C-alpha positions as CSV (number, residue, x, y, z in Angstrom):
1,M,-94.5,115.1,-134.3
2,R,-91.2,114.1,-135.7
3,R,-91.1,111.1,-133.3
4,L,-94.5,110.0,-134.5
5,G,-93.4,110.0,-138.0
6,T,-90.3,108.0,-137.3
7,L,-92.4,105.6,-135.4
8,L,-94.8,105.3,-138.2
9,L,-92.0,104.7,-140.7
10,L,-90.3,102.1,-138.5
11,L,-93.7,100.3,-137.9
12,G,-94.3,100.2,-141.7
13,L,-91.0,98.7,-142.3
14,A,-91.6,96.0,-139.8
15,V,-94.8,95.0,-141.4
16,A,-93.4,95.2,-144.9
17,A,-90.3,93.3,-144.2
18,P,-91.8,90.0,-143.7
19,L,-94.0,90.6,-146.9
20,A,-90.9,91.3,-149.0
21,T,-89.1,88.2,-147.7
22,A,-92.2,86.0,-148.4
23,A,-92.3,87.2,-152.0
24,A,-88.7,86.4,-152.5
25,V,-89.1,82.7,-151.2
26,L,-88.1,80.2,-154.1
27,A,-91.2,78.0,-155.1
28,K,-90.7,74.3,-155.1
29,P,-90.5,72.6,-158.5
30,V,-93.8,70.9,-159.7
31,G,-92.2,69.0,-162.5
32,K,-89.0,67.0,-162.7
33,A,-86.1,69.2,-161.4
34,V,-83.6,69.7,-164.3
35,L,-81.1,72.0,-162.5
36,V,-79.8,72.0,-158.9
37,I,-77.9,74.9,-157.5
38,S,-76.0,74.4,-154.1
39,G,-73.3,75.9,-152.1
40,N,-73.5,79.7,-151.3
41,I,-77.1,80.4,-151.9
42,S,-79.8,81.9,-149.6
43,Q,-82.9,80.5,-151.4
44,K,-83.5,76.8,-150.9
45,N,-86.4,74.8,-151.8
46,Q,-85.1,71.2,-151.6
47,G,-83.0,70.6,-148.6
48,D,-79.7,72.6,-148.7
49,A,-80.2,73.2,-152.5
50,A,-82.3,75.3,-155.0
51,A,-84.1,73.1,-157.4
52,F,-85.6,74.3,-160.8
53,D,-87.9,72.6,-163.2
54,M,-88.4,74.0,-166.8
55,A,-91.6,75.9,-165.7
56,M,-89.7,77.8,-163.2
57,L,-86.9,78.6,-165.7
58,A,-89.5,79.6,-168.2
59,K,-91.0,82.1,-165.6
60,L,-87.8,84.0,-165.5
61,P,-87.2,86.8,-168.1
62,Q,-86.1,85.2,-171.3
63,R,-83.4,86.2,-173.7
64,S,-82.4,85.2,-177.2
65,F,-79.3,85.7,-179.4
66,S,-77.8,84.1,-182.5
67,T,-74.1,83.3,-182.4
68,H,-71.5,81.1,-184.2
69,T,-70.3,78.1,-182.1
70,P,-67.7,75.4,-182.6
71,W,-70.5,72.8,-182.4
72,Y,-72.9,73.9,-185.1
73,P,-72.4,75.2,-188.7
74,G,-73.4,78.8,-189.3
75,L,-75.5,80.9,-186.8
76,T,-77.5,79.3,-184.1
77,R,-80.3,80.8,-182.1
78,F,-80.3,80.2,-178.3
79,S,-83.1,81.3,-176.0
80,G,-83.4,81.0,-172.1
81,P,-83.1,82.8,-169.0
82,L,-79.7,84.7,-168.3
83,L,-77.5,82.8,-166.0
84,R,-77.4,86.0,-163.8
85,D,-81.2,85.7,-163.3
86,V,-81.0,82.0,-162.4
87,L,-78.4,82.6,-159.9
88,A,-80.2,85.6,-158.4
89,A,-83.4,83.4,-158.1
90,A,-81.3,81.0,-155.9
91,G,-79.8,84.0,-153.9
92,A,-76.3,82.8,-155.1
93,H,-73.2,84.7,-154.1
94,G,-69.5,83.8,-154.5
95,K,-66.5,83.7,-156.6
96,L,-66.9,80.4,-158.6
97,L,-69.4,78.2,-160.2
98,K,-68.7,74.6,-160.7
99,A,-71.0,73.3,-163.5
100,V,-71.6,69.8,-163.9
101,A,-73.2,67.9,-166.8
102,L,-75.3,64.8,-167.0
103,N,-72.2,62.8,-168.2
104,D,-70.2,64.4,-165.2
105,Y,-68.2,66.7,-167.2
106,K,-67.2,69.7,-165.0
107,T,-66.0,73.0,-165.7
108,D,-65.3,76.1,-163.6
109,I,-67.0,79.4,-164.4
110,P,-65.9,82.6,-162.6
111,F,-69.2,83.9,-160.8
112,D,-68.6,87.4,-162.4
113,D,-68.9,85.9,-165.9
114,A,-72.7,86.1,-165.2
115,S,-72.6,89.8,-164.8
116,R,-69.9,90.7,-167.3
117,F,-71.6,88.8,-170.2
118,D,-75.1,88.0,-171.2
119,V,-74.5,84.3,-170.6
120,I,-77.8,82.3,-171.3
121,L,-78.9,79.2,-169.7
122,A,-80.3,78.0,-173.0
123,T,-83.6,76.0,-173.0
124,Q,-84.1,76.3,-176.7
125,M,-82.0,76.1,-179.8
126,N,-83.4,77.5,-183.0
127,G,-86.8,77.8,-181.4
128,K,-87.1,74.2,-180.1
129,S,-86.6,72.5,-176.9
130,M,-83.3,70.6,-176.7
131,P,-83.4,66.9,-175.9
132,V,-80.4,65.3,-174.1
133,R,-79.0,63.9,-177.3
134,E,-78.8,67.5,-178.7
135,K,-77.0,69.1,-175.7
136,G,-80.2,69.6,-173.7
137,P,-82.1,70.1,-171.7
138,L,-79.9,73.0,-170.5
139,F,-76.7,74.5,-172.0
140,I,-74.7,77.3,-170.8
141,V,-74.1,79.6,-173.8
142,Y,-72.0,82.6,-174.1
143,P,-72.6,85.3,-176.8
144,Y,-69.5,84.3,-178.5
145,D,-69.9,86.8,-181.5
146,S,-70.5,89.8,-179.2
147,Q,-66.7,90.1,-178.1
148,E,-63.6,88.9,-179.6
149,E,-62.4,87.5,-176.3
150,L,-65.5,85.2,-176.1
151,R,-64.2,83.5,-179.2
152,S,-61.8,81.2,-177.5
153,E,-61.2,77.9,-176.1
154,L,-61.4,79.5,-172.6
155,Y,-65.1,80.3,-173.0
156,Y,-66.1,77.4,-175.2
157,N,-64.8,75.1,-172.3
158,R,-67.1,76.9,-169.8
159,S,-70.1,76.3,-172.0
160,A,-71.5,73.2,-170.4
161,W,-74.2,71.4,-172.2
162,Q,-76.6,68.8,-170.6
163,L,-76.1,70.8,-167.4
164,K,-77.5,69.3,-164.2
165,S,-76.0,71.2,-161.3
166,L,-74.1,74.4,-160.3
167,L,-72.1,74.4,-157.1
168,V,-71.5,78.1,-155.8
169,H,-68.3,78.6,-154.1
């Protein structure tokens, strides 16, 4: 009887495994891709990369916070998915992210920043979408006011605006 139970359990896992894998497949962008993640990723939908359009980013859980920044006077409210959720959607794993902006600005971000802090991949500022001329459409924003260590040039420099790609090392 015990063997039969083990056999049924294994059979159930064999049937369920492909279903779980299929559910985790990253959809292809329907609109214009605004972010391309490459490198150490397991979910690919555009060659060797994971491409996201704005609708795909909007389907991820959204977060908002208000914080002071060196770029805007007073408190500014940012909204978008957490960076860790975007990385998880791409099946990213590694030690370092190389963020590249539309103007080819590059900055290195330790991979664990995404888990240590509630870093947002901001798609909105003060409730409005951000055009390119206003640091959009994507802006990596740390919750600077949440911890003293985040109020420094080190983290401000990691905050790439007009983000176009992330390379995972």
